[in-house]
C-alpha positions in Angstrom: 119.3 103.1 103.1 118.3 106.0 105.2 115.3 106.6 107.5 113.8 110.0 107.7 110.7 111.2 109.7 107.7 112.7 108.1 107.7 116.2 109.4 106.5 118.5 106.6 104.3 118.8 103.6 106.9 117.4 101.2 107.6 114.2 103.3 103.8 113.8 104.0 103.2 113.8 100.2 106.0 111.2 99.7 104.4 109.1 102.4 101.1 109.0 100.6 102.6 108.5 97.1 105.4 106.1 98.0 103.4 102.9 97.3 102.6 103.8 93.7 105.9 102.5 92.3 105.5 99.2 94.2 102.0 98.5 92.7 102.3 100.0 89.2 102.1 96.5 87.6 99.5 95.1 90.0 96.1 95.1 88.3 94.3 94.4 91.6 95.7 97.4 93.4 93.3 100.3 94.0 95.0 103.5 95.2 93.3 104.9 98.3 92.2 108.4 98.4 94.9 110.7 99.7 92.4 112.4 102.0 91.5 109.1 103.7 95.1 108.3 104.6 96.0 111.9 105.5 93.0 112.1 107.9 94.5 109.4 110.0 97.5 111.6 110.8 95.6 114.9 111.2 95.0 115.7 114.9 92.0 117.9 113.9 90.3 115.0 112.1 91.4 111.9 114.2 90.1 111.9 117.8 92.7 109.3 118.7 95.2 112.1 119.2 93.2 113.2 122.2 94.5 110.1 124.1 97.5 109.0 122.0 100.2 109.9 119.5 101.8 108.7 116.3 104.8 109.2 114.1 105.7 108.3 110.5 108.9 107.5 108.6 110.1 107.0 105.1 112.9 104.7 104.0 115.1 106.1 101.2 117.6 104.4 98.9 121.0 105.9 98.0 119.4 108.1 95.4 116.9 109.4 98.0 114.0 107.5 96.3 111.4 106.3 98.8 111.4 102.5 99.0 109.5 102.0 102.3 107.3 103.6 104.9 105.8 102.9 108.3 103.7 104.6 111.0 103.7 103.8 114.7 101.1 104.9 117.3 99.9 104.3 120.7 97.0 105.2 123.0 97.2 105.9 126.7 97.3 102.8 128.8 94.0 101.9 130.4 93.8 100.7 133.9 92.3 97.3 133.0 95.2 96.1 130.9 98.3 94.3 132.2 100.5 95.2 129.2 100.7 98.3 127.1 100.6 97.5 123.3 101.0 100.1 120.6 100.8 99.5 116.9 102.4 100.0 113.5 100.7 100.3 110.2 100.6 101.8 106.7 103.6 99.6 106.1 104.9 99.4 102.5 108.3 98.1 101.5 110.4 96.7 98.7 111.1 92.9 98.8 114.1 93.2 101.0 114.2 91.9 104.6 116.9 94.4 105.7 114.7 97.3 104.5 111.7 95.9 106.4 113.7 95.3 109.5 114.9 98.9 109.5 111.4 100.1 109.3 110.2 97.8 112.1 113.1 98.7 114.3 112.4 102.4 113.9 108.7 101.9 114.9 109.8 99.7 117.8 112.4 102.3 119.1 109.9 105.1 119.0 107.3 103.0 120.9 109.9 101.9 123.5 110.8 105.6 124.1 107.2 106.1 125.2 107.1 103.1 127.5 105.1 100.8 125.2 105.8 97.1 125.6 104.8 95.7 122.2 103.2 96.5 118.9 100.4 95.0 116.8 100.5 95.4 113.1 99.7 96.3 110.5 96.8 98.1 112.1 95.2 101.6 112.1 95.4 104.6 114.4 91.7 104.4 114.5 88.8 102.0 114.3 89.2 98.4 113.3 87.0 98.5 110.2 89.7 100.5 108.3 93.3 99.6 107.4 93.5 96.6 109.6 95.5 93.4 109.1 97.9 92.0 106.5 96.5 90.3 103.5 97.8 86.7 103.3 95.2 84.9 101.1 92.7 86.0 98.5 94.6 88.7 96.7 91.4 90.3 95.1 90.8 94.0 94.6 90.3 95.6 98.0 87.1 97.1 99.2 87.0 100.7 100.5 89.7 101.4 103.2 90.8 97.8 103.4 94.4 96.8 103.4 95.9 95.3 100.2 99.6 94.2 99.9 101.9 91.9 98.0 102.2 88.3 99.2 105.8 88.7 100.3 104.8 91.0 103.1 103.9 88.0 105.2 107.5 86.8 105.0 108.8 90.2 106.0 106.6 90.4 109.1 107.1 86.8 110.3 110.9 86.8 109.6 111.2 89.8 111.9 109.4 88.0 114.7 105.8 89.0 114.5 103.4 86.3 115.5 99.8 85.8 114.4 97.6 87.4 117.2 94.4 86.7 115.3 93.2 85.9 111.8 90.6 88.0 110.0 88.2 86.4 107.5 86.3 88.3 104.8 83.3 86.3 103.9 81.5 86.6 100.5 78.2 85.4 99.1 76.1 86.0 96.0 73.2 88.3 96.7 70.7 86.4 94.6 71.4 83.1 96.3 68.5 82.4 98.6 69.0 81.9 102.3 69.1 78.3 103.5 66.1 76.9 105.5 68.4 76.7 108.6 68.5 80.5 108.7 64.7 80.8 108.5 64.4 78.2 111.3 66.8 80.1 113.6 65.0 83.4 112.8 61.5 82.1 113.5 61.6 82.6 117.2 62.6 86.2 117.0 60.3 86.9 114.1 57.3 85.5 116.1 58.2 87.7 119.2 55.9 90.7 118.9 58.4 92.8 120.8 60.9 92.7 117.9 60.8 94.9 114.8 63.2 95.5 112.0 63.7 98.3 109.5 66.3 100.0 107.3 67.2 103.6 108.0 65.5 106.7 106.6 67.7 109.2 104.9 65.6 112.0 106.4 66.4 110.8 109.9 70.2 110.3 110.0 70.4 111.8 113.4 68.2 109.0 114.8 70.3 106.4 112.8 73.5 107.8 114.5 72.0 107.5 118.0 70.7 104.0 117.3 74.1 103.0 116.0 75.9 104.4 119.0 73.6 102.6 121.4 74.1 99.2 119.9 77.8 99.7 119.2 78.6 100.6 122.8 76.8 97.6 124.1 77.8 95.1 121.5 81.3 96.1 120.6 82.9 98.6 122.9 83.7 96.1 125.6 86.0 94.1 123.3 89.8 94.5 123.5 91.0 97.4 121.4 87.5 98.9 120.8 86.7 102.2 122.5 83.2 103.5 123.3 81.7 105.9 120.8 80.6 109.3 121.7 77.5 111.0 120.4 79.7 113.5 118.4 81.7 110.7 116.8 78.6 108.7 115.9 77.0 111.8 114.2 80.3 112.6 112.4 80.5 109.0 111.2 77.0 109.0 109.7 77.5 112.4 108.1 80.8 111.3 106.5 78.9 108.3 105.0 76.0 110.5 103.8 77.1 110.8 100.2 77.3 107.0 99.7 74.5 105.8 102.0 72.0 103.4 100.5 69.3 103.4 103.1 68.0 100.0 102.2 71.2 98.2 103.2 71.6 99.7 106.7 69.3 97.7 109.0 68.4 97.9 112.7 66.6 95.4 115.0 64.5 96.9 117.8 63.0 95.4 120.9 60.0 97.4 122.2 61.4 100.3 120.1 64.9 100.1 121.7 67.7 99.4 119.2 69.3 96.1 120.0 71.1 95.1 116.8 72.4 96.4 113.5 73.7 95.3 110.2 75.5 98.2 108.4 76.4 97.9 104.7 77.5 100.4 102.1 78.1 100.3 98.4 81.8 99.6 97.8 83.1 103.0 97.2 86.2 101.6 95.4 83.9 100.5 92.6 82.0 103.7 92.5 84.8 106.2 92.5 88.2 105.4 94.1 89.6 103.2 91.3 88.8 106.0 88.8 90.7 108.7 90.7 94.4 109.4 91.0 94.1 109.7 94.8 92.2 113.0 94.8 88.5 113.6 94.9 88.4 116.2 92.0 85.3 117.6 90.4 85.5 115.1 87.5 85.8 112.3 90.0 82.7 113.5 91.8 80.8 113.6 88.6 82.0 110.1 87.8 80.8 109.0 91.2 77.3 110.4 90.6 77.1 108.8 87.2 78.2 105.4 88.5 75.7 105.5 91.3 72.9 106.6 89.0 73.8 103.8 86.6 74.0 101.3 89.5 77.5 100.3 88.5 78.5 99.2 92.0 77.9 95.5 92.2 79.4 94.9 95.7 77.5 95.5 99.0 80.2 95.9 101.6 79.2 94.9 105.2 81.0 97.2 107.6 79.7 95.9 110.9 77.1 93.5 112.4 76.2 93.3 116.1 73.6 92.4 118.6 73.7 93.5 122.2 74.5 90.7 124.7 71.1 90.5 126.3 69.5 89.6 122.9 72.1 87.2 121.6 71.3 83.5 121.2 67.6 84.2 120.5 67.7 84.0 116.7 67.9 87.7 116.4 71.0 87.7 114.2 69.2 85.4 111.7 66.0 87.3 111.9 67.8 90.6 111.1 69.4 89.0 108.0 66.0 87.5 106.9 64.3 90.9 107.3 67.0 92.6 105.2 67.1 89.9 102.6 63.4 90.4 101.8 64.3 93.9 100.5 67.9 93.4 99.2 66.9 90.2 97.3 63.7 91.7 95.8 64.0 91.0 92.0 62.5 94.4 91.3 65.1 96.2 93.4 68.1 93.9 93.1 71.2 96.0 92.1 74.0 94.3 94.0 75.6 91.0 92.8 77.7 90.2 95.9 78.1 90.8 99.6 81.5 91.1 101.1 81.5 91.2 104.9 84.2 93.2 106.5 86.6 91.0 108.4 85.5 88.7 111.3 88.2 87.7 113.7 88.9 84.0 114.4 88.4 85.0 118.1 84.7 85.6 117.3 83.2 82.1 116.4 79.6 83.4 116.9 80.0 85.9 114.1 81.8 83.3 111.9 78.8 81.0 112.4 76.5 83.8 111.4 78.5 84.4 108.2 78.4 80.7 107.4 74.7 80.5 108.2 73.8 83.1 105.6 75.9 81.3 103.0 79.2 83.1 103.2 82.5 81.5 102.3 86.0 82.8 103.2 87.1 85.1 100.3 90.1 86.9 101.9 92.3 86.3 105.0 94.2 89.0 106.8 96.5 88.5 109.8 96.9 90.9 112.8 100.4 90.3 114.2 101.8 91.0 117.7 105.4 91.6 118.6 106.6 91.8 122.2 109.7 93.9 122.6 110.7 91.6 125.5 111.4 88.5 123.4 111.2 86.3 126.5 107.6 87.4 127.2 105.1 84.5 126.6 103.0 85.0 123.5 99.3 84.2 123.6 96.6 84.5 120.9 93.7 86.8 121.1 91.2 85.3 123.6 88.1 83.7 122.2 84.9 85.8 122.8 
């Protein structure tokens, strides 16, 4: 076996296509769009390069066929962290511990060279809503930009020495199932407060949606470990990138005296609309298929990307009220087009959000693990702190 770096167009192409042989007999695998993976490693498209760096490698067999891959990355150490942790991700490998160890060792050595003290994985060189965590239970077809992998990957990570830093739960519920009375009771206080209003976005005002999103995100999420504040430019780029797939009636905001204080952002699962019908490339026929599927309402999964309420308005029933307001539209029999809701992962370090998911009738559908590996094997290991 031989490790080579990804340094040119040929090796970058091999990095993207390497998993295809591994998953050729797996009916649940959905090949990600090449452009989505390549964008992570493009300094012109990924703002993380402004404060960090990454590297990629391929593992080849004796015949120079790719049998594994991995990426490693880090961001500049911030002043409020005691330890400097990097990451590894986009891991794929044959069922062979020696092969996996060689990939992990390569990522470890590169991070050590840059002074990093440990690595989390498998994670993304980007935001947490994409490519984050190792699937360990619920091997169902993945939603858009979510990690999917064979069951034996858990053994490869844990045998190497990775420990579970936190668990990630994807909750699911049937859209048509009515909310329980408990949700209505919790929502009542907020709904009776004249200062609160709720509404879905307007496609004609995406600039406002971007600013409202950034305002809530930076108050509700950016103070969490591993989550960076969002700039106005990044927020507008995010909304514009979502524009082709946006369904305005499933992106909701809560306002208090016209100030955004909460959001619930959902999108149609793009994997159902288009990705599973492509060969990794968004060609003209694929775009036509996307438009046809969207017109025919063939996407049955509403994928919850992020949910958040700013700290000053938590524990006031606002979470439940936001769900109740959205449900009146989403569950309207005249408009009902989604059959299920899958909520992008909730960490076990966030019991408040787990409670929200359970309150609205969600049950755990998939479980991912984010692992941590300290290079100093004598360093005490601690789980992610509870929020």
